ZAKEZA-820077 format. One record per residue (C-alpha): residue number from 1; x, y, z; residue in one letter. Coordinates in nm, 2 decimals, always signed. Last residue first. Layout:
N
NUM;X;Y;Z;A
...
This chain:
208
208;-0.73;-0.01;-2.41;V
207;-0.62;-0.36;-2.47;K
206;-0.38;-0.54;-2.24;V
205;-0.31;-0.90;-2.29;S
204;-0.06;-0.99;-2.03;R
203;+0.02;-1.35;-1.91;P
202;-0.01;-1.37;-1.54;L
201;+0.31;-1.30;-1.35;E
200;+0.21;-0.97;-1.20;A
199;-0.05;-1.12;-0.96;D
198;-0.25;-0.86;-0.79;A
197;-0.15;-0.90;-0.42;V
196;-0.35;-0.93;-0.11;Y
195;-0.31;-0.90;+0.28;G
194;-0.08;-1.00;+0.56;I
193;-0.17;-1.31;+0.76;G
192;-0.18;-1.54;+0.44;R
191;-0.10;-1.37;+0.12;V
190;-0.43;-1.38;-0.08;T
189;-0.40;-1.38;-0.44;R
188;-0.59;-1.15;-0.68;I
187;-0.55;-1.27;-1.03;L
186;-0.55;-1.64;-0.93;D
185;-0.83;-1.74;-1.13;P
184;-0.96;-1.47;-1.38;V
183;-1.35;-1.46;-1.36;G
182;-1.35;-1.08;-1.30;L
181;-1.70;-1.09;-1.14;K
180;-1.61;-1.38;-0.91;A
179;-1.27;-1.25;-0.79;R
178;-1.43;-0.92;-0.72;L
177;-1.71;-1.06;-0.51;T
176;-1.45;-1.27;-0.30;A
175;-1.24;-0.96;-0.26;I
174;-1.54;-0.76;-0.17;H
173;-1.64;-1.01;+0.10;V
172;-1.30;-1.02;+0.24;E
171;-1.27;-0.65;+0.27;L
170;-1.61;-0.62;+0.45;T
169;-1.50;-0.89;+0.68;R
168;-1.18;-0.69;+0.75;N
167;-1.39;-0.39;+0.85;A
166;-1.44;-0.49;+1.20;S
165;-1.06;-0.43;+1.23;K
164;-1.12;-0.07;+1.23;E
163;-0.84;+0.11;+1.02;T
162;-1.08;+0.34;+0.82;T
161;-1.08;+0.53;+0.50;H
160;-1.26;+0.26;+0.31;W
159;-1.05;+0.23;+0.00;V
158;-0.69;+0.38;+0.11;K
157;-0.73;+0.28;+0.48;R
156;-0.89;-0.04;+0.43;L
155;-0.61;-0.13;+0.17;I
154;-0.34;-0.02;+0.39;L
153;-0.47;-0.22;+0.69;E
152;-0.51;-0.53;+0.48;R
151;-0.15;-0.53;+0.39;C
150;-0.07;-0.48;+0.01;L
149;+0.16;-0.73;-0.14;V
148;+0.33;-0.60;-0.46;A
147;+0.32;-0.81;-0.77;G
146;+0.11;-0.55;-0.95;P
145;+0.11;-0.21;-0.77;T
144;-0.17;+0.01;-0.92;S
143;-0.36;-0.31;-1.01;A
142;-0.43;-0.36;-0.63;L
141;-0.55;+0.00;-0.57;L
140;-0.76;-0.01;-0.90;H
139;-0.92;-0.34;-0.80;L
138;-1.02;-0.20;-0.45;L
137;-1.15;+0.13;-0.60;D
136;-1.35;-0.07;-0.86;F
135;-1.50;-0.29;-0.60;E
134;-1.59;+0.01;-0.38;K
133;-1.77;+0.19;-0.66;R
132;-1.96;-0.13;-0.77;T
131;-1.83;-0.32;-1.06;L
130;-1.97;-0.38;-1.42;V
129;-1.73;-0.59;-1.63;V
128;-1.67;-0.49;-1.99;P
127;-1.54;-0.74;-2.24;Q
126;-1.18;-0.71;-2.40;G
125;-1.05;-1.02;-2.23;H
124;-1.17;-0.86;-1.90;V
123;-1.26;-0.47;-1.92;N
122;-1.30;-0.24;-1.63;V
121;-1.45;+0.11;-1.65;R
120;-1.41;+0.40;-1.41;R
119;-1.39;+0.64;-1.72;E
118;-1.06;+0.82;-1.60;D
117;-0.92;+0.51;-1.40;A
116;-0.96;+0.26;-1.69;D
115;-0.87;-0.08;-1.55;V
114;-0.78;-0.35;-1.79;V
113;-0.78;-0.71;-1.70;V
112;-0.63;-0.99;-1.91;P
111;-0.32;-1.01;-1.70;G
110;-0.29;-0.68;-1.50;V
109;-0.33;-0.37;-1.70;G
108;-0.37;-0.02;-1.58;L
107;-0.50;+0.26;-1.77;H
106;-0.51;+0.62;-1.63;D
105;-0.18;+0.59;-1.47;P
104;-0.16;+0.60;-1.09;R
103;-0.20;+0.92;-0.88;D
102;-0.58;+0.85;-0.84;A
101;-0.49;+0.52;-0.67;P
100;-0.29;+0.68;-0.39;A
99;+0.09;+0.73;-0.42;R
98;+0.28;+0.75;-0.09;V
97;+0.37;+0.39;-0.06;A
96;+0.52;+0.35;-0.41;A
95;+0.70;+0.69;-0.37;R
94;+0.85;+0.57;-0.05;I
93;+0.96;+0.24;-0.19;R
92;+1.11;+0.39;-0.50;T
91;+1.30;+0.64;-0.28;T
90;+1.44;+0.35;-0.06;L
89;+1.54;+0.14;-0.36;E
88;+1.72;+0.42;-0.53;T
87;+1.90;+0.52;-0.21;L
86;+2.04;+0.16;-0.18;G
85;+1.97;-0.07;+0.10;Y
84;+2.16;-0.25;+0.37;P
83;+1.95;-0.26;+0.59;K
82;+1.59;-0.38;+0.54;V
81;+1.31;-0.14;+0.41;V
80;+0.97;-0.22;+0.56;F
79;+0.64;-0.10;+0.39;D
78;+0.30;+0.05;+0.49;D
77;+0.33;+0.04;+0.86;V
76;-0.02;+0.07;+1.01;G
75;-0.03;-0.13;+1.33;L
74;-0.13;-0.44;+1.15;R
73;+0.16;-0.41;+0.93;R
72;+0.39;-0.38;+1.21;G
71;+0.25;-0.70;+1.36;E
70;+0.32;-0.87;+1.03;I
69;+0.67;-0.74;+1.03;W
68;+0.72;-0.86;+1.39;L
67;+0.63;-1.21;+1.29;G
66;+0.84;-1.19;+0.98;R
65;+1.15;-1.08;+1.15;D
64;+1.39;-0.91;+0.90;A
63;+1.61;-0.71;+1.14;R
62;+1.82;-0.40;+1.04;A
61;+1.51;-0.19;+1.00;T
60;+1.39;+0.11;+0.80;I
59;+1.01;+0.17;+0.83;A
58;+0.79;+0.35;+0.58;V
57;+0.47;+0.51;+0.69;L
56;+0.25;+0.67;+0.42;A
55;+0.07;+0.94;+0.57;A
54;-0.25;+0.87;+0.78;D
53;-0.14;+1.08;+1.06;T
52;-0.16;+1.10;+1.45;R
51;-0.27;+0.75;+1.53;R
50;-0.04;+0.61;+1.28;R
49;+0.26;+0.78;+1.45;I
48;+0.17;+0.63;+1.79;R
47;+0.13;+0.29;+1.63;E
46;+0.49;+0.33;+1.49;C
45;+0.62;+0.41;+1.81;L
44;+0.47;+0.11;+1.97;A
43;+0.64;-0.09;+1.71;L
42;+0.97;+0.06;+1.82;S
41;+0.91;-0.06;+2.17;E
40;+0.80;-0.41;+2.07;E
39;+1.11;-0.47;+1.87;D
38;+1.26;-0.41;+1.53;L
37;+1.64;-0.35;+1.56;L
36;+1.72;-0.02;+1.41;G
35;+1.36;+0.14;+1.39;L
34;+1.46;+0.42;+1.13;D
33;+1.14;+0.60;+1.05;I
32;+1.03;+0.75;+0.73;L
31;+0.69;+0.93;+0.74;V
30;+0.52;+1.02;+0.41;A
29;+0.29;+1.28;+0.27;H
28;+0.34;+1.50;+0.57;P
27;+0.06;+1.72;+0.70;S
26;+0.24;+2.03;+0.83;F
25;+0.05;+2.10;+1.15;A
24;-0.05;+1.73;+1.20;A
23;+0.31;+1.65;+1.32;M
22;+0.30;+1.87;+1.60;G
21;+0.21;+1.61;+1.86;P
20;+0.49;+1.40;+1.72;L
19;+0.78;+1.62;+1.83;D
18;+0.84;+1.40;+2.13;D
17;+0.97;+1.11;+1.90;A
16;+1.21;+1.34;+1.74;R
15;+1.14;+1.50;+1.39;L
14;+1.35;+1.57;+1.08;R
13;+1.18;+1.75;+0.80;R
12;+1.26;+1.67;+0.44;V
11;+1.12;+1.80;+0.11;A
10;+1.18;+1.53;-0.14;F
9;+1.32;+1.58;-0.49;G
8;+1.59;+1.32;-0.51;D
7;+1.85;+1.59;-0.41;L
6;+1.64;+1.63;-0.10;R
5;+1.65;+1.26;-0.02;L
4;+2.03;+1.26;-0.05;A
3;+2.05;+1.57;+0.17;N
2;+1.84;+1.40;+0.45;D
1;+2.04;+1.08;+0.42;M
């Protein structure tokens, strides 16, 4: 796998579990971990990794257990890839987990909502909507991956730069305010127990 990832443009460095203390020395953009059968021990390893880096964490597993996935998300896993998988799927998921809002296109459209990252402006049905800085950052993150469910922990880390559970209430308030300001029913949907998604199935009417 290492050579295949290198051929796809990744710089790869393989680490063992006891190498984690040295991870901060080279600041990885992403950590790819093969958990085999997802269990409490492997989740504990994910938690150890998250304590040492805020890099994107993508876990490969042979077990699709929703309960353990939710726990993994809570501990900071950004995405799970279930075996068997193709290299294209894996590299796409890694890149999606790595990219921050600033790395996305300047103009993003979800349904009637257009987000201008360069000017930090938002239009809905061609009309401007005024958002606070955090509301804009939150919308921009969700609009960057329409149709993809973003877990609460990822959103808090990207927008508020924290993983404290106490910040969940702040996120909920911002989601509610954002929905009210945009005035587009179901644009931002709650995925119970996981996080939020910008609905990519809404009719698109994008004007820049």
